[in-house]
C-alpha positions in Angstrom: 0.0 0.0 0.0 1.6 3.3 -1.0 2.6 5.7 1.8 0.8 9.1 2.0 3.4 11.8 1.9 1.5 14.4 3.8 0.3 12.3 6.7 1.6 13.4 10.1 2.4 10.6 12.6 0.0 10.4 15.5 2.8 10.8 18.1 3.8 14.1 16.4 0.1 15.3 16.4 0.0 14.7 20.2 3.3 16.5 20.7 2.0 19.5 18.7 -1.2 19.6 20.7 0.7 19.6 23.9 3.0 22.3 22.6 0.0 24.4 21.7 -1.4 24.0 25.2 1.9 25.1 26.7 2.1 28.2 24.5 -1.4 29.1 25.4 -0.5 28.7 29.1 2.5 31.0 28.7 0.4 33.6 27.0 -2.2 33.5 29.8 0.5 33.5 32.6 0.0 36.5 34.9 2.3 39.4 34.4 4.1 40.4 37.7 2.7 43.9 38.0 2.3 43.7 41.8 5.1 44.0 44.3 3.9 40.8 46.0 1.2 38.2 46.0 -1.2 37.8 49.0 -2.0 34.2 50.1 -4.5 34.4 53.0 -3.9 31.4 55.2 -6.4 29.4 57.2 -5.8 27.0 60.1 -5.6 23.4 58.9 -5.3 21.7 62.4 -6.1 22.5 66.1 -3.6 24.5 68.1 -2.5 21.6 70.3 0.2 19.6 68.6 0.3 16.0 69.8 1.9 13.3 67.6 -0.5 12.8 64.7 -1.1 9.5 63.1 2.3 7.9 64.0 4.1 11.3 63.9 3.5 11.8 60.2 3.8 15.3 58.7 0.7 17.2 59.6 -0.3 20.6 58.2 -0.7 23.5 60.7 -1.7 26.1 58.1 -2.7 26.1 54.5 -2.7 29.0 51.9 -4.3 28.8 48.5 -1.6 29.7 46.0 -3.5 29.1 42.8 -2.7 31.6 40.0 0.3 32.9 41.8 2.7 35.3 40.1 6.0 34.8 41.9 7.9 31.5 42.6 9.4 32.7 45.9 7.3 32.7 49.0 7.8 34.1 52.5 6.0 32.6 55.5 5.9 33.8 59.1 4.6 32.0 62.2 5.1 31.7 65.9 5.7 28.8 68.3 5.3 28.1 72.0 6.2 25.5 74.6 9.2 24.2 72.7 11.8 22.9 75.2 15.2 21.7 74.2 15.5 17.9 74.6 11.9 17.5 75.7 9.6 19.0 73.1 11.2 19.8 69.8 9.6 20.2 66.4 10.5 19.5 62.8 9.1 22.1 60.3 8.9 22.3 56.5 7.0 24.0 53.8 5.3 21.9 51.2 3.3 22.5 48.0 0.3 20.3 47.2 -1.8 19.8 44.1 -5.6 19.4 44.5 -7.5 17.9 41.6 -11.0 17.5 43.2 -10.3 14.1 44.7 -10.4 13.6 48.5 -6.6 13.3 48.8 -4.1 15.8 47.7 -0.7 15.1 46.0 2.5 16.6 47.2 4.5 18.5 44.6 7.5 19.8 46.4 8.9 20.4 49.9 11.6 22.4 51.6 14.4 21.0 53.8 13.5 20.1 57.4 14.0 22.9 59.9 14.6 21.6 63.4 13.1 23.9 66.1 14.8 22.9 69.4 13.2 25.6 71.6 15.0 26.7 74.7 15.5 25.7 78.4 12.8 28.2 79.4 9.4 28.9 77.9 9.6 31.5 75.2 7.5 32.5 72.2 9.4 31.8 69.1 9.1 33.7 65.8 10.1 32.0 62.6 10.4 33.4 59.0 11.0 30.9 56.2 11.7 31.8 52.5 11.4 29.2 49.8 11.1 28.6 46.0 7.9 26.5 45.8 8.4 24.9 42.3 4.7 25.2 41.4 4.1 25.6 37.6 2.1 28.9 37.6 -0.5 27.4 40.0 -2.2 25.3 37.3 -1.6 22.4 35.0 -1.3 23.1 31.3 -4.0 20.5 30.4 -6.3 21.2 33.4 -7.7 24.7 34.3 -9.5 23.4 37.4 -6.5 22.2 39.4 -5.6 24.3 42.5 -2.4 24.4 44.6 -1.8 25.1 48.2 1.4 25.9 50.2 1.2 24.3 53.6 3.2 24.8 56.8 3.9 21.3 58.1 5.2 20.0 61.4 6.0 16.8 63.3 7.8 15.9 66.5 11.5 15.7 66.5 11.6 14.5 70.1 9.0 14.2 72.8 6.6 15.1 74.2 8.3 13.9 77.4 5.9 12.6 80.0 7.5 12.6 83.4 7.1 9.4 85.5 4.4 9.5 88.1 4.8 9.0 91.9 4.4 5.4 93.1 2.8 5.1 96.5 2.1 1.9 98.6 -1.5 2.3 99.6 -5.1 1.0 99.6 -6.6 1.7 96.2 -9.7 1.3 94.2 -10.7 2.2 90.7 -11.9 5.8 90.3 -15.6 6.0 90.6 -16.1 2.6 92.3 -18.5 2.7 95.2 -17.7 1.3 98.6 -21.4 1.3 99.7 -20.6 0.9 103.4 -19.0 -2.6 102.9 -15.8 -1.8 104.8 -16.6 -2.4 108.5 -13.3 -2.4 110.3 -9.5 -2.2 110.2 -7.3 -5.0 111.5 -4.3 -7.1 111.0 -4.4 -9.7 108.3 -1.8 -12.4 107.6 -0.9 -13.2 104.0 0.3 -16.5 102.6 3.9 -15.6 103.2 3.3 -15.1 106.9 3.4 -11.3 106.8 0.9 -9.3 108.7 -0.8 -6.2 107.1 -3.0 -3.5 108.5 -5.9 -3.6 106.0 -9.6 -2.8 105.9 -12.0 -5.7 105.6 -15.4 -6.2 103.9 -18.4 -7.3 105.9 -17.8 -10.9 104.7 -14.4 -10.8 106.4 -12.2 -10.8 103.2 -9.3 -8.4 103.3 -8.8 -5.6 100.9 -5.1 -5.8 100.3 -2.9 -2.7 99.7 -0.7 -2.4 96.6 1.6 0.0 94.8 -0.4 2.8 93.3 1.0 5.2 90.6 -0.2 8.8 90.8 0.5 10.3 87.4 2.2 13.7 87.1 0.2 16.4 85.3 0.3 16.2 81.5 3.1 18.5 80.4 1.2 19.4 77.3 2.5 19.7 73.8 4.2 22.4 71.8 2.1 24.9 70.0 2.5 26.4 66.5 0.3 29.0 64.9 -1.2 28.8 61.5 0.7 30.9 59.0 0.7 34.6 60.1 1.2 35.5 56.5 2.2 33.8 53.3 3.2 36.0 50.4 4.9 35.7 47.0 7.8 38.0 46.4 10.2 38.7 43.5 13.9 37.7 43.6 14.9 41.3 44.3 13.0 41.2 47.6 14.1 37.7 48.9 17.2 36.7 47.0 18.2 34.1 49.6 15.1 31.9 48.9 15.9 28.7 47.1 14.4 25.2 46.6 15.9 24.0 49.9 14.7 26.9 52.0 16.1 29.7 54.2 15.0 30.5 57.7 15.4 33.1 60.5 14.3 32.5 64.0 14.0 34.4 67.3 13.1 32.9 70.7 13.9 29.4 69.7 17.1 27.6 68.6 17.1 26.0 65.2 19.1 24.0 62.8 18.6 22.6 59.3 18.1 18.8 59.2 17.2 16.5 56.4 17.1 17.5 52.7 13.8 17.9 50.9 12.0 14.6 50.6 8.4 14.4 49.2 8.3 10.6 49.9 8.1 11.0 53.7 4.7 10.0 55.0 2.3 12.8 55.5 -1.3 13.0 56.7 -3.7 12.7 53.8 -6.4 14.8 55.4 
């Protein structure tokens, strides 16, 4: 069968269609006429920060970054109840793609910032700058996709729960009723020959003492605010921002930890 000289291979047709979509997206890309982009944040999780789902990454605040102009973002938030060696946090920024399904897909993440707190309670202030790596805030072939930039956290160490006080005493389950069954105190001998001063029931059976642990008060967990602000800025405003991340802290010690890794487990909700 003779070959038609002017027939374009199907693969090339697809490539041309994709190239056309990309050119269209470039033409529709926003022109950076503003000095910065505003990304109003909302709280994504409660203020108390216990370990979540096996200490997976959990989002504290989320900002809708769809249709953004700049690829560099600055985020500011505060912390509380971070104590060195007892309650320390790992923090990162992450970008997510939302396509209408229940779960979201991670696109990129910054390096891990370790917030080690201090020996005394202090309110910490943290500023992070990062290149988010989101392609304009939409997919070339899908104009319904949205993106978010999320402030994520997990425990680095702790929370430390101090051991309770152990007391040798007569005990009963909280809320259990005695109902007047204890009639007297007296010496009772156990199987080993020891004598104990114990209360007895009306039927004569002893109520033996035992070691009772009185738990210490719950020390609580560290607190982290939702994003105070999340804005997109040009390179001239935040030249130190890169794909790994940059940070400035006050009121808490900090150090960079692991490199960016979007394969680490994170909460899907």
